[in-house]
GULUM-60990 format. One record per residue (C-alpha): y negated, z, x negated; residue number from 0. Coordinates in nm, 3 decimals. Example, Ala and Ser with C-alpha at 12.3 -4.5 7.8 and 13.67 -1.06 7.14 Angstrom:
! GULUM-60990
((0.450, 0.780, -1.230), 0)
((0.106, 0.714, -1.367), 1)
***
This chain:
! GULUM-60990
((-4.159, 6.000, 0.985), 0)
((-3.922, 6.264, 1.117), 1)
((-3.552, 6.278, 1.035), 2)
((-3.447, 6.164, 1.382), 3)
((-3.661, 5.849, 1.363), 4)
((-3.529, 5.770, 1.015), 5)
((-3.175, 5.812, 1.141), 6)
((-3.236, 5.584, 1.440), 7)
((-3.402, 5.318, 1.221), 8)
((-3.121, 5.328, 0.965), 9)
((-2.865, 5.306, 1.243), 10)
((-3.045, 5.005, 1.392), 11)
((-3.067, 4.838, 1.051), 12)
((-2.699, 4.910, 0.994), 13)
((-2.601, 4.756, 1.325), 14)
((-2.822, 4.454, 1.252), 15)
((-2.665, 4.415, 0.908), 16)
((-2.315, 4.451, 1.057), 17)
((-2.390, 4.182, 1.315), 18)
((-2.538, 3.957, 1.048), 19)
((-2.229, 4.006, 0.831), 20)
((-2.004, 3.924, 1.123), 21)
((-2.204, 3.611, 1.200), 22)
((-2.200, 3.511, 0.833), 23)
((-1.826, 3.571, 0.816), 24)
((-1.779, 3.364, 1.130), 25)
((-1.980, 3.080, 0.972), 26)
((-1.776, 3.102, 0.651), 27)
((-1.452, 3.094, 0.848), 28)
((-1.572, 2.789, 1.037), 29)
((-1.661, 2.612, 0.714), 30)
((-1.327, 2.703, 0.557), 31)
((-1.136, 2.556, 0.849), 32)
((-1.330, 2.257, 0.974), 33)
((-1.221, 1.987, 1.214), 34)
((-1.151, 1.647, 1.062), 35)
((-1.222, 1.303, 1.205), 36)
((-1.054, 1.044, 0.982), 37)
((-1.157, 0.683, 1.062), 38)
((-0.977, 0.381, 0.916), 39)
((-1.086, 0.027, 1.008), 40)
((-0.826, -0.243, 0.944), 41)
((-0.935, -0.522, 0.704), 42)
((-1.300, -0.413, 0.707), 43)
((-1.457, -0.552, 0.392), 44)
((-1.688, -0.376, 0.147), 45)
((-1.978, -0.597, 0.258), 46)
((-1.897, -0.605, 0.631), 47)
((-2.152, -0.336, 0.726), 48)
((-2.528, -0.334, 0.741), 49)
((-2.544, -0.029, 0.516), 50)
((-2.332, -0.213, 0.257), 51)
((-2.557, -0.517, 0.244), 52)
((-2.472, -0.742, 0.537), 53)
((-2.770, -0.905, 0.708), 54)
((-2.549, -1.068, 0.972), 55)
((-2.322, -0.796, 1.108), 56)
((-2.487, -0.515, 1.306), 57)
((-2.336, -0.168, 1.269), 58)
((-2.602, 0.093, 1.357), 59)
((-2.363, 0.379, 1.435), 60)
((-2.162, 0.341, 1.116), 61)
((-2.484, 0.292, 0.918), 62)
((-2.621, 0.619, 1.059), 63)
((-2.299, 0.797, 0.960), 64)
((-2.330, 0.656, 0.608), 65)
((-2.692, 0.770, 0.586), 66)
((-2.585, 1.135, 0.615), 67)
((-2.266, 1.098, 0.410), 68)
((-2.178, 1.053, 0.047), 69)
((-2.127, 0.680, 0.007), 70)
((-1.888, 0.604, -0.278), 71)
((-2.006, 0.265, -0.399), 72)
((-1.694, 0.233, -0.616), 73)
((-1.452, 0.338, -0.344), 74)
((-1.114, 0.165, -0.355), 75)
((-0.806, 0.109, -0.145), 76)
((-0.487, 0.154, -0.347), 77)
((-0.372, -0.197, -0.254), 78)
((-0.522, -0.525, -0.138), 79)
((-0.295, -0.526, 0.172), 80)
((-0.242, -0.271, 0.445), 81)
((0.091, -0.084, 0.444), 82)
((0.075, 0.033, 0.080), 83)
((-0.280, 0.162, 0.103), 84)
((-0.217, 0.329, 0.440), 85)
((0.070, 0.522, 0.284), 86)
((-0.159, 0.631, 0.001), 87)
((-0.417, 0.767, 0.246), 88)
((-0.149, 0.999, 0.381), 89)
((0.047, 1.096, 0.068), 90)
((-0.217, 1.086, -0.207), 91)
((-0.013, 0.858, -0.435), 92)
((-0.063, 0.517, -0.592), 93)
((0.166, 0.243, -0.468), 94)
((0.390, 0.220, -0.778), 95)
((0.477, 0.586, -0.724), 96)
((0.555, 0.582, -0.351), 97)
((0.723, 0.239, -0.358), 98)
((0.551, 0.074, -0.059), 99)
((0.404, -0.206, -0.268), 100)
((0.383, -0.472, 0.006), 101)
((0.308, -0.482, 0.377), 102)
((0.594, -0.389, 0.608), 103)
((0.777, -0.702, 0.718), 104)
((0.713, -0.918, 0.412), 105)
((1.000, -1.107, 0.250), 106)
((1.145, -1.061, -0.098), 107)
((1.378, -1.249, -0.332), 108)
((1.569, -1.539, -0.177), 109)
((1.424, -1.464, 0.170), 110)
((1.080, -1.522, 0.022), 111)
((1.198, -1.845, -0.139), 112)
((1.318, -1.970, 0.200), 113)
((0.953, -1.969, 0.316), 114)
((0.888, -2.266, 0.082), 115)
((0.580, -2.117, -0.081), 116)
((0.695, -2.274, -0.411), 117)
((0.592, -1.979, -0.625), 118)
((0.700, -1.926, -0.985), 119)
((0.821, -1.571, -0.919), 120)
((1.040, -1.412, -0.653), 121)
((0.889, -1.086, -0.528), 122)
((1.100, -0.770, -0.563), 123)
((1.237, -0.553, -0.285), 124)
((1.019, -0.259, -0.182), 125)
((1.015, 0.042, 0.051), 126)
((0.932, -0.073, 0.403), 127)
((0.834, 0.256, 0.564), 128)
((0.690, 0.597, 0.483), 129)
((0.963, 0.815, 0.341), 130)
((1.069, 1.115, 0.550), 131)
((1.080, 1.316, 0.229), 132)
((0.710, 1.256, 0.163), 133)
((0.483, 1.548, 0.239), 134)
((0.176, 1.397, 0.401), 135)
((-0.171, 1.514, 0.501), 136)
((-0.109, 1.574, 0.875), 137)
((0.200, 1.783, 0.799), 138)
((0.007, 2.009, 0.564), 139)
((-0.281, 2.045, 0.809), 140)
((-0.039, 2.115, 1.094), 141)
((0.125, 2.390, 0.886), 142)
((-0.222, 2.540, 0.851), 143)
((-0.299, 2.558, 1.221), 144)
((-0.435, 2.212, 1.294), 145)
((-0.363, 2.015, 1.611), 146)
((-0.299, 1.659, 1.491), 147)
((-0.360, 1.328, 1.667), 148)
((-0.310, 0.963, 1.573), 149)
((-0.452, 0.657, 1.750), 150)
((-0.421, 0.289, 1.660), 151)
((-0.253, 0.092, 1.385), 152)
((0.034, 0.263, 1.201), 153)
((0.241, -0.012, 1.031), 154)
((0.434, 0.245, 0.825), 155)
((0.767, 0.231, 1.006), 156)
((0.929, 0.230, 1.346), 157)
((1.126, 0.443, 1.588), 158)
((1.442, 0.282, 1.448), 159)
((1.386, 0.423, 1.099), 160)
((1.233, 0.745, 1.231), 161)
((0.897, 0.673, 1.080), 162)
((0.644, 0.684, 1.363), 163)
((0.331, 0.902, 1.343), 164)
((0.514, 1.177, 1.531), 165)
((0.779, 1.180, 1.257), 166)
((0.513, 1.255, 0.998), 167)
((0.315, 1.549, 1.128), 168)
((0.115, 1.405, 1.416), 169)
((0.152, 1.589, 1.747), 170)
((0.031, 1.291, 1.951), 171)
((0.056, 0.917, 1.892), 172)
((-0.152, 0.668, 2.088), 173)
((-0.064, 0.309, 2.003), 174)
((0.089, 0.342, 1.657), 175)
((0.416, 0.164, 1.572), 176)
((0.556, -0.102, 1.338), 177)
((0.327, -0.388, 1.439), 178)
((0.044, -0.470, 1.200), 179)
((-0.190, -0.626, 1.454), 180)
((-0.273, -0.631, 1.828), 181)
((0.006, -0.877, 1.891), 182)
((0.145, -0.732, 2.214), 183)
((-0.162, -0.800, 2.424), 184)
((-0.467, -0.878, 2.213), 185)
((-0.798, -0.695, 2.181), 186)
((-0.861, -0.653, 2.555), 187)
((-0.668, -0.455, 2.815), 188)
((-0.394, -0.480, 2.928), 189)
((-0.272, -0.420, 2.572), 190)
((0.100, -0.390, 2.658), 191)
((0.142, -0.149, 2.370), 192)
((0.471, 0.046, 2.404), 193)
((0.309, 0.364, 2.268), 194)
((-0.011, 0.356, 2.470), 195)
((-0.064, 0.343, 2.846), 196)
((-0.297, 0.092, 3.010), 197)
((-0.485, 0.309, 3.258), 198)
((-0.626, 0.202, 3.591), 199)
((-0.975, 0.059, 3.562), 200)
((-0.941, -0.036, 3.197), 201)
((-0.877, -0.408, 3.243), 202)
((-1.102, -0.597, 3.004), 203)
((-1.177, -0.288, 2.792), 204)
((-1.175, -0.356, 2.419), 205)
((-0.893, -0.214, 2.212), 206)
((-1.145, -0.036, 1.987), 207)
((-1.307, 0.142, 2.280), 208)
((-0.966, 0.231, 2.426), 209)
((-0.869, 0.401, 2.099), 210)
((-1.204, 0.577, 2.092), 211)
((-1.151, 0.693, 2.452), 212)
((-0.810, 0.841, 2.370), 213)
((-0.950, 1.008, 2.058), 214)
((-1.235, 1.162, 2.259), 215)
((-0.986, 1.290, 2.520), 216)
((-0.795, 1.464, 2.242), 217)
((-1.114, 1.616, 2.099), 218)
((-1.212, 1.746, 2.442), 219)
((-0.869, 1.905, 2.482), 220)
((-0.887, 2.069, 2.138), 221)
((-1.255, 2.164, 2.136), 222)
((-1.171, 2.533, 2.105), 223)
((-0.909, 2.488, 1.834), 224)
((-0.898, 2.315, 1.496), 225)
((-0.796, 1.951, 1.482), 226)
((-0.730, 1.636, 1.281), 227)
((-0.816, 1.322, 1.477), 228)
((-0.694, 1.016, 1.285), 229)
((-0.854, 0.707, 1.440), 230)
((-0.697, 0.396, 1.289), 231)
((-0.844, 0.083, 1.446), 232)
((-0.641, -0.235, 1.487), 233)
((-0.969, -0.422, 1.447), 234)
((-1.087, -0.613, 1.257), 235)
((-0.744, -0.762, 1.180), 236)
((-0.655, -1.109, 1.303), 237)
((-0.628, -1.259, 1.557), 238)
((-1.002, -1.197, 1.590), 239)
((-1.139, -1.183, 1.947), 240)
((-1.460, -1.074, 2.115), 241)
((-1.653, -1.116, 2.441), 242)
((-1.868, -1.412, 2.534), 243)
((-2.187, -1.206, 2.522), 244)
((-2.121, -1.083, 2.169), 245)
((-2.016, -1.428, 2.050), 246)
((-2.341, -1.573, 2.187), 247)
((-2.550, -1.302, 2.024), 248)
((-2.408, -1.377, 1.682), 249)
((-2.388, -1.753, 1.730), 250)
((-2.760, -1.751, 1.802), 251)
((-2.818, -1.523, 1.504), 252)
((-2.626, -1.755, 1.274), 253)
((-2.832, -2.044, 1.406), 254)
((-3.158, -1.859, 1.340), 255)
((-3.045, -1.769, 0.987), 256)
((-2.947, -2.130, 0.918), 257)
((-2.596, -2.273, 0.951), 258)
((-2.468, -2.421, 0.625), 259)
((-2.321, -2.769, 0.638), 260)
((-2.007, -2.655, 0.452), 261)
((-1.862, -2.309, 0.502), 262)
((-1.557, -2.309, 0.274), 263)
((-1.472, -2.357, -0.092), 264)
((-1.143, -2.351, -0.278), 265)
((-1.031, -2.035, -0.457), 266)
((-0.730, -2.066, -0.687), 267)
((-0.479, -2.109, -0.406), 268)
((-0.646, -2.107, -0.063), 269)
((-0.986, -2.199, 0.078), 270)
((-1.231, -1.908, 0.101), 271)
((-1.517, -1.853, 0.343), 272)
((-1.854, -1.888, 0.165), 273)
((-2.081, -1.709, 0.413), 274)
((-2.093, -1.437, 0.676), 275)
((-2.139, -1.662, 0.979), 276)
((-1.838, -1.607, 1.204), 277)
((-1.975, -1.500, 1.546), 278)
((-1.637, -1.389, 1.684), 279)
((-1.573, -1.166, 1.384), 280)
((-1.927, -1.026, 1.406), 281)
((-1.868, -0.935, 1.771), 282)
((-1.539, -0.767, 1.684), 283)
((-1.714, -0.557, 1.419), 284)
((-1.982, -0.455, 1.668), 285)
((-1.712, -0.340, 1.910), 286)
((-1.572, -0.115, 1.637), 287)
((-1.921, 0.019, 1.571), 288)
((-1.969, 0.101, 1.939), 289)
((-1.633, 0.279, 1.944), 290)
((-1.721, 0.485, 1.636), 291)
((-2.052, 0.577, 1.797), 292)
((-1.870, 0.686, 2.114), 293)
((-1.646, 0.933, 1.924), 294)
((-1.933, 1.067, 1.715), 295)
((-2.126, 1.123, 2.037), 296)
((-1.830, 1.320, 2.176), 297)
((-1.852, 1.555, 1.877), 298)
((-2.223, 1.598, 1.939), 299)
((-2.184, 1.659, 2.313), 300)
((-1.926, 1.930, 2.247), 301)
((-2.129, 2.094, 1.971), 302)
((-1.861, 2.014, 1.714), 303)
((-2.058, 1.787, 1.483), 304)
((-2.168, 2.076, 1.257), 305)
((-1.811, 2.177, 1.182), 306)
((-1.635, 1.839, 1.166), 307)
((-1.579, 1.647, 0.845), 308)
((-1.591, 1.271, 0.901), 309)
((-1.413, 1.028, 0.669), 310)
((-1.472, 0.655, 0.707), 311)
((-1.291, 0.384, 0.511), 312)
((-1.082, 0.065, 0.526), 313)
((-0.727, -0.010, 0.418), 314)
((-0.818, -0.315, 0.205), 315)
((-1.087, -0.572, 0.148), 316)
((-1.227, -0.812, 0.404), 317)
((-1.055, -1.139, 0.489), 318)
((-1.211, -1.434, 0.307), 319)
((-0.888, -1.637, 0.285), 320)
((-0.576, -1.642, 0.502), 321)
((-0.540, -1.487, 0.848), 322)
((-0.858, -1.592, 1.033), 323)
((-1.069, -1.661, 0.721), 324)
((-1.316, -1.426, 0.885), 325)
((-1.577, -1.308, 0.636), 326)
((-1.733, -1.321, 0.291), 327)
((-1.780, -1.027, 0.056), 328)
((-2.122, -1.138, -0.070), 329)
((-2.149, -1.032, -0.435), 330)
((-1.776, -0.954, -0.469), 331)
((-1.514, -1.215, -0.554), 332)
((-1.218, -1.267, -0.323), 333)
((-1.106, -1.058, -0.030), 334)
((-0.795, -0.911, 0.131), 335)
((-0.482, -0.985, -0.071), 336)
((-0.676, -1.076, -0.384), 337)
((-0.675, -0.892, -0.716), 338)
((-1.053, -0.908, -0.751), 339)
((-1.301, -0.653, -0.618), 340)
((-1.329, -0.816, -0.277), 341)
((-0.963, -0.734, -0.218), 342)
((-0.960, -0.368, -0.315), 343)
((-1.316, -0.228, -0.300), 344)
((-1.387, -0.089, 0.047), 345)
((-1.643, 0.111, 0.248), 346)
((-1.580, 0.477, 0.162), 347)
((-1.792, 0.755, 0.320), 348)
((-1.738, 1.130, 0.351), 349)
((-1.967, 1.343, 0.568), 350)
((-1.953, 1.723, 0.530), 351)
((-2.213, 1.858, 0.776), 352)
((-2.273, 2.199, 0.615), 353)
((-2.298, 2.066, 0.260), 354)
((-2.606, 1.946, 0.074), 355)
((-2.448, 1.617, -0.028), 356)
((-2.530, 1.361, -0.293), 357)
((-2.596, 1.048, -0.089), 358)
((-2.468, 0.780, -0.330), 359)
((-2.202, 0.816, -0.595), 360)
((-2.082, 0.546, -0.835), 361)
((-1.775, 0.725, -0.974), 362)
((-1.461, 0.513, -0.911), 363)
((-1.252, 0.684, -0.643), 364)
((-0.938, 0.594, -0.449), 365)
((-0.789, 0.628, -0.103), 366)
((-0.534, 0.859, -0.266), 367)
((-0.815, 1.109, -0.327), 368)
((-0.880, 1.183, 0.040), 369)
((-0.568, 1.401, 0.086), 370)
((-0.664, 1.661, -0.180), 371)
((-1.034, 1.634, -0.096), 372)
((-0.974, 1.733, 0.265), 373)
((-0.746, 2.018, 0.163), 374)
((-1.017, 2.145, -0.070), 375)
((-1.285, 2.123, 0.197), 376)
((-1.058, 2.305, 0.443), 377)
((-0.987, 2.577, 0.185), 378)
((-0.616, 2.492, 0.183), 379)
((-0.439, 2.519, -0.155), 380)
((-0.397, 2.186, -0.332), 381)
((-0.051, 2.038, -0.384), 382)
((-0.084, 1.840, -0.710), 383)
((0.285, 1.756, -0.725), 384)
((0.258, 1.601, -0.379), 385)
((-0.074, 1.412, -0.394), 386)
((0.014, 1.331, -0.754), 387)
((-0.248, 1.059, -0.809), 388)
((-0.524, 1.190, -0.585), 389)
((-0.802, 1.415, -0.710), 390)
((-1.035, 1.633, -0.505), 391)
((-1.379, 1.478, -0.474), 392)
((-1.545, 1.799, -0.356), 393)
((-1.741, 1.836, -0.684), 394)
((-1.878, 1.481, -0.646), 395)
((-1.986, 1.553, -0.289), 396)
((-2.197, 1.839, -0.424), 397)
((-2.346, 1.625, -0.700), 398)
((-2.127, 1.763, -0.980), 399)
((-1.879, 1.570, -1.195), 400)
((-1.504, 1.528, -1.224), 401)
((-1.298, 1.442, -1.529), 402)
((-1.298, 1.069, -1.604), 403)
((-0.966, 0.902, -1.527), 404)
((-0.811, 0.560, -1.488), 405)
((-0.718, 0.403, -1.154), 406)
((-0.407, 0.184, -1.124), 407)
((-0.280, -0.086, -0.889), 408)
((0.062, -0.253, -0.883), 409)
((0.123, -0.554, -0.659), 410)
((0.426, -0.758, -0.777), 411)
((0.402, -0.988, -0.475), 412)
((0.219, -1.293, -0.344), 413)
((-0.035, -1.226, -0.072), 414)
((-0.068, -1.437, 0.242), 415)
((-0.436, -1.458, 0.152), 416)
((-0.397, -1.606, -0.198), 417)
((-0.332, -1.300, -0.410), 418)
((-0.102, -1.322, -0.712), 419)
((0.154, -1.078, -0.860), 420)
((-0.057, -0.844, -1.073), 421)
((-0.103, -0.495, -1.207), 422)
((-0.454, -0.358, -1.262), 423)
((-0.624, -0.075, -1.446), 424)
((-0.985, 0.033, -1.402), 425)
((-1.127, 0.259, -1.672), 426)
((-1.497, 0.338, -1.668), 427)
((-1.686, 0.013, -1.616), 428)
((-1.391, -0.197, -1.733), 429)
((-1.119, -0.361, -1.526), 430)
((-0.810, -0.531, -1.671), 431)
((-0.589, -0.753, -1.454), 432)
((-0.240, -0.837, -1.582), 433)
((-0.083, -1.147, -1.424), 434)
((0.295, -1.137, -1.405), 435)
((0.348, -1.513, -1.371), 436)
((0.256, -1.579, -1.734), 437)
((0.153, -1.233, -1.868), 438)
((-0.209, -1.328, -1.931), 439)
((-0.497, -1.087, -1.867), 440)
((-0.851, -1.093, -1.736), 441)
((-1.100, -0.829, -1.853), 442)
((-1.423, -0.767, -1.664), 443)
((-1.717, -0.534, -1.715), 444)
((-1.796, -0.451, -1.353), 445)
((-2.130, -0.295, -1.439), 446)
((-2.255, -0.628, -1.573), 447)
((-2.032, -0.869, -1.380), 448)
((-1.951, -0.739, -1.033), 449)
((-1.853, -1.089, -0.922), 450)
((-1.581, -1.110, -1.192), 451)
((-1.680, -1.454, -1.317), 452)
((-1.694, -1.379, -1.690), 453)
((-1.357, -1.295, -1.846), 454)
((-1.457, -1.103, -2.160), 455)
((-1.105, -1.074, -2.301), 456)
((-1.168, -1.278, -2.617), 457)
((-1.469, -1.068, -2.715), 458)
((-1.300, -0.732, -2.648), 459)
((-0.945, -0.777, -2.776), 460)
((-0.905, -0.419, -2.903), 461)
((-1.020, -0.269, -2.573), 462)
((-0.797, -0.509, -2.379), 463)
((-0.492, -0.414, -2.586), 464)
((-0.563, -0.042, -2.537), 465)
((-0.602, -0.083, -2.162), 466)
((-0.293, -0.300, -2.135), 467)
((-0.087, -0.041, -2.323), 468)
((-0.212, 0.237, -2.097), 469)
((-0.129, 0.029, -1.789), 470)
((0.220, -0.061, -1.910), 471)
((0.295, 0.296, -2.014), 472)
((0.196, 0.415, -1.669), 473)
((0.410, 0.153, -1.495), 474)
((0.705, 0.251, -1.713), 475)
((0.655, 0.613, -1.613), 476)
((0.657, 0.508, -1.246), 477)
((0.989, 0.322, -1.289), 478)
((0.861, 0.058, -1.051), 479)
((0.988, -0.289, -0.951), 480)
((0.876, -0.630, -1.079), 481)
((0.896, -0.990, -0.964), 482)
((1.156, -1.216, -1.126), 483)
((1.130, -1.580, -1.233), 484)
((1.273, -1.833, -0.990), 485)
((1.499, -2.041, -1.214), 486)
((1.473, -2.332, -0.968), 487)
((1.096, -2.324, -0.944), 488)
((0.939, -2.668, -0.896), 489)
((0.587, -2.702, -1.040), 490)
((0.538, -3.039, -0.870), 491)
((0.610, -2.890, -0.527), 492)
((0.362, -2.614, -0.595), 493)
((0.088, -2.859, -0.690), 494)
((0.153, -3.061, -0.376), 495)
((0.113, -2.743, -0.171), 496)
((-0.219, -2.664, -0.342), 497)
((-0.343, -3.018, -0.278), 498)
((-0.250, -2.976, 0.088), 499)
((-0.458, -2.659, 0.105), 500)
((-0.756, -2.847, -0.033), 501)
((-0.727, -3.179, 0.149), 502)
((-0.574, -3.080, 0.483), 503)
((-0.622, -2.706, 0.544), 504)
((-0.982, -2.675, 0.429), 505)
((-1.114, -2.963, 0.645), 506)
((-0.929, -2.817, 0.944), 507)
((-1.089, -2.476, 0.886), 508)
((-1.430, -2.639, 0.853), 509)
((-1.383, -2.818, 1.183), 510)
((-1.287, -2.491, 1.355), 511)
((-1.590, -2.317, 1.206), 512)
((-1.831, -2.586, 1.324), 513)
((-1.687, -2.582, 1.676), 514)
((-1.715, -2.202, 1.700), 515)
((-2.085, -2.231, 1.618), 516)
((-2.161, -2.488, 1.889), 517)
((-2.372, -2.357, 2.184), 518)
((-2.106, -2.451, 2.441), 519)
((-1.796, -2.331, 2.253), 520)
((-1.538, -2.152, 2.468), 521)
((-1.198, -2.027, 2.343), 522)
((-1.040, -2.000, 2.688), 523)
((-1.134, -1.932, 3.051), 524)
((-1.140, -1.552, 3.036), 525)
((-1.251, -1.498, 2.674), 526)
((-0.922, -1.339, 2.572), 527)
((-0.923, -1.120, 2.881), 528)
((-1.267, -0.971, 2.824), 529)
((-1.443, -1.165, 3.100), 530)
((-1.385, -0.895, 3.360), 531)
((-1.524, -0.625, 3.129), 532)
((-1.874, -0.494, 3.190), 533)
((-2.093, -0.572, 2.892), 534)
***
């Protein structure tokens, strides 16, 4: 081979190598700065998805997302009710640290007493909105070149206290304000939401699909940039609503699976739903699934799915008691508002398209971990003093390990769903619940007793004392607030209230359940405004 040919070949190889390097660098840059789709479903329970064990609810789009994600089977919300855990998703802190320990709008002290709940303790005051001083995920991403978008339920403050999504790093807000549910117009357009426009031709559209539509519009507009799209559904919060077609589908399915004669049983304070057999709730879940599928399809159509991280979770457990008594958490005890696993364990998926992910992971993780995890995946420096309780889960996504740690919950309030004032620590397989009414504890080994029916405290006194000390030391470090004894508390009045729940409320709920499962049941003439929608 002559010198000229060698030179030409080397030059060609050099150019090829240079191009390859540039393409590789471009790929690396894309991976370092990915788009993020962050999906939060309100009140969606751990067992409310097909992929998580439900045989009644149908969620093919979410199931498909889970199949290519890391599913954290011990994924937790930081609280059993919404506002506290929603704050933790954004600031990476446990509730005792950030001070939002109860849902925005709840009563404390003497105002609570005026509700005549007849409880032994009076709940303490708490922060009612996300603090302006908090550095939160969208602000950090925005500072690093991200366009940021919020759609749906906010419930972390209002325009009055300057705590809307746009006050906390989101460029655009569609539908987020102080309300905790779809109270202005329901789940079908017109929604009459002051922060979201009802467009022409949308009458009868579901709220979930409307939020998906606005999210997809944002993604289209930002397809050539880098974005955070935070899709926070109002569903599946009460008041639950669906279309006639979806109700019929799931009524017939419940019938084919066998409708139990009795659908409720008493928990400690309120009745609890025993089965997944609510056809309206099932239809509402399916509408969320369709909306999730719509946004995921937008990513695919635009060629963005290979560079978009998708997070999927819920803000607390599913509703077995209180609200609309909508669901049952199968093997888990309790639901939203409760101190047991049904109240705090939630669906928790992370999909990183370029990563060879471990598909199932049993390490206990928290909603507070998502802030540092996303920073890590986006190659943005971590802020440990900000997301003080959250830890990056990137090693777990790859199949590696992280240092074992304890998770903590602090809820010095009474839940509308039957929850009691408690603080909780989970350490390894063990979970200790401290009850503030009388300072007793429950100790469960979740590996052996996921349903939390066997309190092992008497057989593990040393372990219980160690865990209690760790929990109390942590609470002391947080300088948090506690409930106080009501000196005028009337035990007789409380017992009368409990008897009323058993003898009056539970039969009423049973009657409503049976009616909803009748072939000719009809809630109203237009099915909550959905009747003009095209199915």
